[in-house]
C-alpha positions in Angstrom: 91.7 1.9 161.3 94.1 4.7 161.9 94.1 5.8 158.2 90.3 5.8 158.3 90.2 8.1 161.4 92.8 10.4 159.7 90.6 10.5 156.6 87.5 11.5 158.7 89.5 14.2 160.4 90.6 15.7 157.1 87.0 15.7 155.9 85.8 17.4 159.1 88.5 20.0 158.7 87.5 20.7 155.0 83.8 20.9 156.1 84.5 23.4 158.9 86.8 25.5 156.7 84.3 25.7 153.8 81.5 26.5 156.3 83.5 29.4 157.7 84.7 30.7 154.4 81.2 30.7 152.9 79.6 32.6 155.8 77.2 35.1 154.5 77.8 38.8 155.1 75.5 41.7 154.7 75.7 43.3 151.3 73.4 46.3 150.6 71.9 46.6 147.1 72.7 50.3 146.9 75.2 52.6 148.6 73.8 56.1 149.2 77.2 57.6 150.1 80.5 57.2 151.9 81.7 58.1 155.3 85.1 59.6 155.9 86.8 60.1 159.2 87.0 63.7 160.4 90.1 63.3 162.6 92.2 61.3 165.0 91.8 60.8 168.7 94.8 61.4 171.0 95.0 57.6 171.5 93.1 54.4 170.5 90.1 53.3 172.5 91.1 51.0 175.4 87.8 50.2 177.1 84.1 50.9 176.6 81.1 51.0 178.9 77.5 51.9 178.4 78.0 55.5 179.5 81.6 56.2 178.3 84.9 55.1 176.9 88.5 55.3 177.9 91.5 55.9 175.6 94.8 54.2 176.1 96.2 57.5 177.4 93.5 57.5 180.1 91.3 60.3 178.6 87.6 59.8 179.0 84.9 60.1 176.3 81.4 60.9 177.8 78.2 59.6 176.2 76.7 63.1 176.7 79.6 65.5 175.8 82.1 63.5 173.8 85.9 63.7 174.4 86.6 65.3 177.8 89.7 66.7 179.5 89.4 64.2 182.3 92.0 61.4 182.7 92.0 58.3 184.8 95.0 56.1 185.7 96.1 53.2 183.6 94.4 49.9 184.5 91.6 51.7 186.3 88.1 51.4 184.8 85.7 54.2 183.9 82.2 53.6 185.3 80.0 56.6 184.8 79.6 60.3 184.7 77.1 61.7 187.2 76.6 65.3 188.3 79.5 66.3 185.9 81.8 64.1 187.9 83.6 61.0 186.6 83.3 57.8 188.6 86.0 55.2 188.1 87.5 52.2 190.0 90.7 50.2 190.4 90.6 46.4 189.7 90.6 45.8 193.5 87.5 47.9 194.2 88.9 51.3 195.2 86.4 53.9 193.9 87.2 57.4 192.9 85.2 60.5 191.9 86.8 63.3 189.9 85.2 66.6 189.2 85.3 68.4 185.8 88.6 70.1 186.9 90.2 66.7 187.0 90.5 66.8 190.8 89.7 63.7 192.9 86.9 64.8 195.3 86.1 61.4 196.9 87.8 58.0 197.2 86.9 54.9 199.2 88.2 51.3 199.1 85.2 48.9 198.9 87.7 45.9 198.6 85.8 44.1 195.8 85.2 44.7 192.1 82.6 47.2 191.1 80.4 46.6 188.0 78.6 49.9 187.8 77.8 53.0 189.9 75.8 56.3 189.8 75.8 59.4 192.0 73.1 61.8 193.1 73.9 64.4 195.7 75.6 62.5 198.5 74.2 59.1 197.6 76.4 56.6 195.6 74.5 53.6 194.2 76.7 50.7 193.3 76.4 47.3 191.7 79.3 45.0 192.7 80.6 42.2 190.5 79.4 39.7 193.0 75.8 41.0 192.5 75.6 43.0 195.7 73.6 46.2 195.5 74.6 49.1 197.8 73.8 52.7 198.6 76.6 54.6 200.2 76.6 58.1 201.6 79.8 59.8 200.5 79.4 62.6 203.0 78.9 60.5 206.1 80.7 57.4 204.9 77.7 55.2 206.0 76.2 52.3 204.1 72.5 53.1 203.8 71.5 50.0 202.0 73.0 46.7 201.0 71.5 43.5 199.4 73.4 40.5 198.1 71.7 38.8 195.1 72.4 35.5 193.4 75.9 34.8 192.2 76.5 35.4 188.5 79.3 33.6 186.5 79.0 35.1 183.0 78.2 38.7 182.1 77.3 40.7 179.0 79.9 43.6 179.0 77.1 46.2 178.3 76.6 47.0 181.9 74.0 49.6 182.9 74.4 51.9 185.9 71.8 52.4 188.7 69.2 55.0 187.8 67.9 57.7 190.2 64.2 58.2 189.5 62.9 60.9 191.9 62.8 59.3 195.3 63.6 55.9 193.9 66.8 54.1 193.0 66.5 51.5 190.2 69.2 48.9 190.4 69.9 46.9 187.2 71.1 43.6 188.7 73.6 41.2 187.1 71.0 38.3 187.2 68.3 39.9 185.1 66.3 41.8 187.7 65.3 45.4 188.4 65.4 46.1 192.2 63.7 49.4 193.1 64.8 51.0 196.4 63.3 53.9 198.3 66.0 56.5 198.7 64.5 57.8 201.9 63.7 54.7 203.9 66.3 52.5 202.0 64.0 49.5 201.6 63.1 47.4 198.5 59.8 48.5 197.1 59.7 46.2 194.1 61.8 43.4 192.7 61.1 42.6 189.0 62.5 39.7 187.1 63.2 40.8 183.5 64.7 37.5 182.4 65.9 34.3 184.1 68.5 32.9 181.7 71.4 31.2 183.5 74.2 33.1 181.7 74.8 36.6 180.2 71.5 37.7 181.7 72.4 41.1 183.2 70.4 44.3 182.4 72.0 45.9 179.4 69.6 48.8 178.7 67.4 50.9 180.9 65.6 54.2 180.4 62.5 56.0 181.6 59.8 57.3 179.2 57.4 59.6 181.1 55.9 57.2 183.8 57.2 54.1 182.1 60.4 52.1 182.8 61.9 50.2 179.9 64.7 47.8 180.4 66.3 44.8 178.6 68.6 41.9 178.9 70.2 40.5 175.7 67.1 38.2 175.3 64.1 40.2 176.5 62.8 43.7 176.6 60.4 44.8 179.4 58.2 47.9 179.7 56.6 48.7 183.1 54.2 51.4 184.2 52.1 51.6 187.4 49.2 49.6 185.8 50.8 47.1 183.4 53.9 45.1 182.3 54.8 44.3 178.7 57.5 41.9 177.4 59.2 41.3 174.0 61.3 38.2 173.6 64.0 39.0 171.1 67.8 38.9 170.8 68.8 42.5 171.5 71.9 44.2 170.0 70.9 47.8 170.8 67.9 50.0 171.7 67.1 53.6 170.9 64.5 55.6 172.8 62.8 58.4 171.0 60.0 60.0 172.9 57.2 57.4 173.0 58.8 55.2 170.4 61.4 52.5 170.8 63.8 51.1 168.2 65.0 47.6 168.9 68.0 46.3 166.9 68.1 42.6 167.0 70.8 39.9 166.6 69.3 38.6 163.4 69.4 41.9 161.6 66.0 43.3 162.3 65.0 46.9 163.2 61.7 46.8 165.2 59.8 50.0 165.9 57.4 49.8 168.9 55.5 52.2 171.0 56.4 52.6 174.7 54.3 49.5 175.7 56.3 47.4 173.1 53.5 47.1 170.6 55.1 46.5 167.2 54.4 49.4 164.8 56.8 48.4 162.0 59.7 46.1 161.3 62.4 45.9 158.7 64.9 43.0 158.0 68.4 43.5 156.8 69.6 40.1 155.6 72.8 38.8 157.2 73.3 42.2 159.0 75.4 42.1 162.2 74.5 45.2 164.1 76.9 46.8 166.5 75.5 50.0 168.0 73.0 52.7 167.2 73.0 56.5 167.1 70.1 58.9 166.8 69.8 62.6 165.9 67.8 63.9 162.9 67.7 60.2 161.8 68.3 56.9 163.5 71.6 55.2 162.5 72.9 51.8 163.2 76.5 50.5 162.6 76.8 47.2 160.7 80.0 45.4 161.5 80.9 44.6 157.9 81.5 48.3 157.4 78.2 50.1 156.8 76.1 52.8 158.4 72.3 52.2 158.0 70.2 55.3 158.3 66.4 55.3 158.7 63.8 58.0 159.4 61.9 57.9 162.7 58.9 56.1 161.2 61.1 53.3 159.7 59.9 54.0 156.2 62.9 55.2 154.3 66.4 53.7 154.7 69.8 54.6 153.2 73.1 52.8 153.5 76.5 54.5 153.7 79.9 52.8 153.4 82.2 53.2 156.4 86.0 53.4 155.9 86.6 50.1 157.6 84.8 47.0 158.8 84.3 47.1 162.6 87.1 44.9 164.1 88.3 47.1 167.0 86.6 48.9 169.9 84.1 51.6 169.1 81.9 54.1 170.9 79.1 56.5 169.9 77.6 59.7 171.3 74.4 61.1 169.8 76.2 62.6 166.9 79.8 61.2 166.8 81.2 57.7 166.0 84.5 56.9 167.6 86.4 53.9 166.3 89.9 52.8 167.4 91.9 56.1 167.2 89.6 58.0 164.8 86.2 59.7 164.7 83.6 61.2 162.4 80.4 63.3 163.0 77.2 62.4 161.4 76.8 65.7 159.6 80.0 64.8 157.6 78.3 62.1 155.6 78.8 62.7 151.9 
C-alpha cells in the first residue's frame, strides 16, 4: 500500500512539473523594434503605489513629473502627491506632508495604518486600512467627517486615493464602494457599490471624464453620470482614459476600447499575454510581462510590438512617457 501511495505521489509531481513547464507564454508573430534603457536610477524601486513610487534610497517618483528631489525615510510609505506636496506615512499611522523643498509642513499621528490620502487646501481625505473614511482639517486639527465601513481582509495593492471633485470628495473604499461626501456639510451624499466580491475588492482605478465618474475594482468597471450607471464585468489589469474613450486591459490578454459609458467600440486579443501596466502619449502602450511593449493607435486599429531588454520580474512604475524598472528607465521616444 505504501509503495502504491509513493507511486501516485511521483505521478502527481511529474504531472504538476510538466504542467508548469509547458505553460504558454505570449509570443508575438513579428517584432517592430527593440527598446533599450536610457539610464540608471539612483537606486532600485522599493515600493509602488497608484500615484508614485519610492526608491530604496527614499527618493520619490511622481506619476505626473517623474523622478523628484523629495526623499522619505526608510520604512515609511509614499501615499500621494497633492498640491505639489508629498504625503507619506509611517507603518504605525503617523502621517507627514512635505513640500517641494523637502520640508515637512504637517505631521499628525493617527495611530492606525493609512491606505491612501489626498489633500486639497486644508482638507486631508484619508482611507485607513481598517476601511475607515476620514476628512481632517490640517489647519484646525479637527476631524470633519469619519465613517467606518465593513472590515476587509485581503486587498489589491493598486490602491486609489480619494478624489476632490468640486465641492465633493469621492472616497474609494476598500470593500468596493464609492462613498461621495459633501465637503461643506460633511455628510454622505451617495454610496455606490461597484462590486461585492468578498476578497481583493477595493477600488483600483478612478477618474472623471467631464460629468462622468469612472471607477473599477479588479473584476468590474463602472461609469456613472447624473442620469445613468453602466457596468462592465471583466478582469481588469489596467485602464487608460483618453478623452471620451476608455482602454481596458484585461487579465486574459484583451484590449477593449469603449466610450465613456462603457459601450464596446473595438476589441483585440493577444493570446497568452500577461499585461502589467499601460502608458499613453502619442500612442497607447501596454507592458507585457514576458518582456514586450505593445503599442496601438487610439482607435485600436494598428498595433506594433517592441522587445524589452528584460522580462518583468521586479517592481516597475510608469509615468505618461517613461518606464521605470528596477534601477533603470527608458523614455518612449527612445524606441528604435
